[in-house]
C-alpha positions as a Markdown table, in Angstrom:
| # | Residue | x | y | z |
|---|---|---|---|---|
| 1 | Met | 26.2 | -26.1 | 7.5 |
| 2 | Arg | 26.1 | -24.3 | 4.2 |
| 3 | Thr | 28.1 | -21.1 | 3.4 |
| 4 | Val | 26.4 | -17.7 | 3.2 |
| 5 | Gln | 26.7 | -17.8 | -0.6 |
| 6 | Glu | 25.1 | -21.2 | -0.8 |
| 7 | Tyr | 22.2 | -20.0 | 1.4 |
| 8 | Met | 21.9 | -16.8 | -0.8 |
| 9 | Glu | 21.3 | -19.0 | -3.9 |
| 10 | Leu | 18.4 | -20.9 | -2.3 |
| 11 | Pro | 14.9 | -19.8 | -3.3 |
| 12 | Tyr | 13.7 | -18.1 | -0.1 |
| 13 | Arg | 10.2 | -16.7 | -0.4 |
| 14 | Met | 10.1 | -12.9 | -0.2 |
| 15 | Glu | 6.9 | -11.0 | 1.0 |
| 16 | Ile | 6.4 | -7.4 | 0.0 |
| 17 | Val | 3.7 | -5.3 | 1.7 |
| 18 | Pro | 2.9 | -1.6 | 1.8 |
| 19 | Asp | 3.9 | 0.2 | 5.0 |
| 20 | Pro | 0.8 | 2.3 | 5.8 |
| 21 | Asp | 2.4 | 4.0 | 8.7 |
| 22 | Glu | 5.7 | 5.1 | 7.2 |
| 23 | Gly | 4.9 | 4.8 | 3.5 |
| 24 | Gly | 6.9 | 2.8 | 1.1 |
| 25 | Tyr | 7.1 | -1.0 | 1.3 |
| 26 | Ala | 8.3 | -3.6 | 3.8 |
| 27 | Val | 10.0 | -6.8 | 2.8 |
| 28 | Ser | 10.4 | -10.0 | 4.8 |
| 29 | Phe | 11.5 | -13.6 | 4.3 |
| 30 | Pro | 9.1 | -15.9 | 6.3 |
| 31 | Glu | 11.7 | -18.7 | 6.7 |
| 32 | Leu | 14.3 | -16.2 | 8.1 |
| 33 | Pro | 12.7 | -14.7 | 11.3 |
| 34 | Gly | 13.5 | -11.1 | 11.8 |
| 35 | Cys | 14.9 | -10.6 | 8.4 |
| 36 | Val | 13.0 | -7.4 | 7.4 |
| 37 | Thr | 13.8 | -4.3 | 5.5 |
| 38 | Val | 12.0 | -1.4 | 3.8 |
| 39 | Gly | 12.2 | 0.8 | 0.7 |
| 40 | Asp | 10.4 | 3.9 | -0.6 |
| 41 | Thr | 9.5 | 2.0 | -3.8 |
| 42 | Ile | 9.0 | -1.7 | -4.6 |
| 43 | Ala | 12.3 | -1.6 | -6.5 |
| 44 | Asp | 14.2 | -0.1 | -3.5 |
| 45 | Ala | 12.6 | -2.6 | -1.2 |
| 46 | Ile | 13.7 | -5.5 | -3.4 |
| 47 | Asn | 17.2 | -4.2 | -3.7 |
| 48 | Asn | 17.4 | -3.6 | 0.1 |
| 49 | Ala | 16.0 | -7.1 | 0.7 |
| 50 | Ala | 19.1 | -8.8 | -1.0 |
| 51 | Asp | 21.4 | -6.9 | 1.4 |
| 52 | Ala | 19.2 | -7.6 | 4.4 |
| 53 | Lys | 19.1 | -11.3 | 3.6 |
| 54 | Lys | 22.9 | -11.5 | 3.2 |
| 55 | Glu | 23.5 | -9.7 | 6.5 |
| 56 | Trp | 21.0 | -11.9 | 8.3 |
| 57 | Leu | 22.5 | -15.1 | 6.9 |
| 58 | Thr | 26.1 | -13.9 | 7.6 |
| 59 | Ala | 25.2 | -13.2 | 11.3 |
| 60 | Ala | 23.4 | -16.6 | 11.6 |
| 61 | Val | 26.3 | -18.5 | 10.1 |
| 62 | Glu | 28.8 | -16.7 | 12.4 |
| 63 | Glu | 26.7 | -17.3 | 15.5 |
| 64 | Gly | 26.0 | -20.9 | 14.6 |
| 65 | Ile | 22.2 | -20.2 | 14.5 |
| 66 | Tyr | 20.0 | -22.8 | 12.8 |
| 67 | Ile | 18.9 | -21.5 | 9.4 |
| 68 | Gln | 15.7 | -23.0 | 8.0 |
| 69 | Glu | 16.0 | -23.8 | 4.3 |
| 70 | Pro | 13.1 | -22.9 | 1.9 |
| 71 | Arg | 10.2 | -25.3 | 1.9 |
| 72 | Asp | 10.3 | -28.0 | -0.8 |
| 73 | Leu | 9.1 | -26.2 | -3.9 |
| 74 | Glu | 10.5 | -28.7 | -6.4 |
| 75 | Gln | 7.0 | -29.8 | -7.5 |
| 76 | Tyr | 6.3 | -26.3 | -8.7 |
| 77 | Ser | 7.9 | -24.6 | -11.6 |
| 78 | Gly | 7.2 | -21.1 | -10.5 |
| 79 | Gln | 5.5 | -20.3 | -13.8 |
| 80 | Phe | 2.0 | -20.4 | -15.1 |
| 81 | Lys | 0.2 | -18.8 | -18.0 |
| 82 | Leu | -2.4 | -16.2 | -17.4 |
| 83 | Arg | -4.6 | -14.6 | -20.0 |
| 84 | Leu | -6.1 | -11.2 | -19.1 |
| 85 | Pro | -7.9 | -8.4 | -20.9 |
| 86 | Lys | -5.7 | -6.0 | -22.8 |
| 87 | Ser | -7.0 | -3.1 | -20.7 |
| 88 | Leu | -5.8 | -4.8 | -17.5 |
| 89 | His | -2.4 | -5.7 | -19.1 |
| 90 | Lys | -2.0 | -2.0 | -20.0 |
| 91 | Gln | -2.8 | -0.9 | -16.4 |
| 92 | Leu | -0.4 | -3.4 | -14.9 |
| 93 | Ala | 2.4 | -2.5 | -17.3 |
| 94 | Glu | 1.9 | 1.3 | -16.7 |
| 95 | Gln | 1.8 | 0.9 | -12.9 |
| 96 | Ala | 5.0 | -1.3 | -12.9 |
| 97 | Lys | 6.7 | 1.3 | -15.0 |
| 98 | Arg | 5.7 | 4.0 | -12.4 |
| 99 | Glu | 7.1 | 1.8 | -9.6 |
| 100 | Gly | 10.3 | 1.2 | -11.5 |
| 101 | Val | 10.0 | -2.6 | -11.6 |
| 102 | Ser | 9.2 | -5.2 | -14.2 |
| 103 | Met | 5.6 | -6.2 | -14.7 |
| 104 | Asn | 6.5 | -9.6 | -13.5 |
| 105 | Gln | 7.9 | -8.2 | -10.2 |
| 106 | Tyr | 4.8 | -5.9 | -9.8 |
| 107 | Cys | 2.4 | -8.8 | -10.4 |
| 108 | Ile | 4.3 | -10.9 | -7.8 |
| 109 | Tyr | 4.0 | -8.1 | -5.4 |
| 110 | Leu | 0.2 | -7.8 | -6.0 |
| 111 | Leu | -0.3 | -11.5 | -5.7 |
| 112 | Ser | 1.7 | -11.9 | -2.5 |
| 113 | Asn | 0.1 | -8.8 | -1.0 |
| 114 | Asn | -3.4 | -10.3 | -1.5 |
| 115 | Leu | -2.7 | -13.9 | -0.8 |
């Protein structure tokens, strides 16, 4: 079995969704059942997610619980080029700034929320 630090370095997929009931955002890791956290903003949710993932992994390692590793993503680089209208680029950049996250993180949130 790997150490907690080794598991932390693996590329687990993070899902971020708005929480319509409580407000803010909920974050989960599909390969880590029950590993869920929330935050008032996307940035808070992402920061809280790192802590929640570490705590979940620590408990699983201590209890000897099977930890699923991320699905094989080696065939994907995680990058692709996207050309978009300047007006849309401006809107995305401004909204990301309001949320306190990078435009890249904001676009990942939008894509994962609508996938």
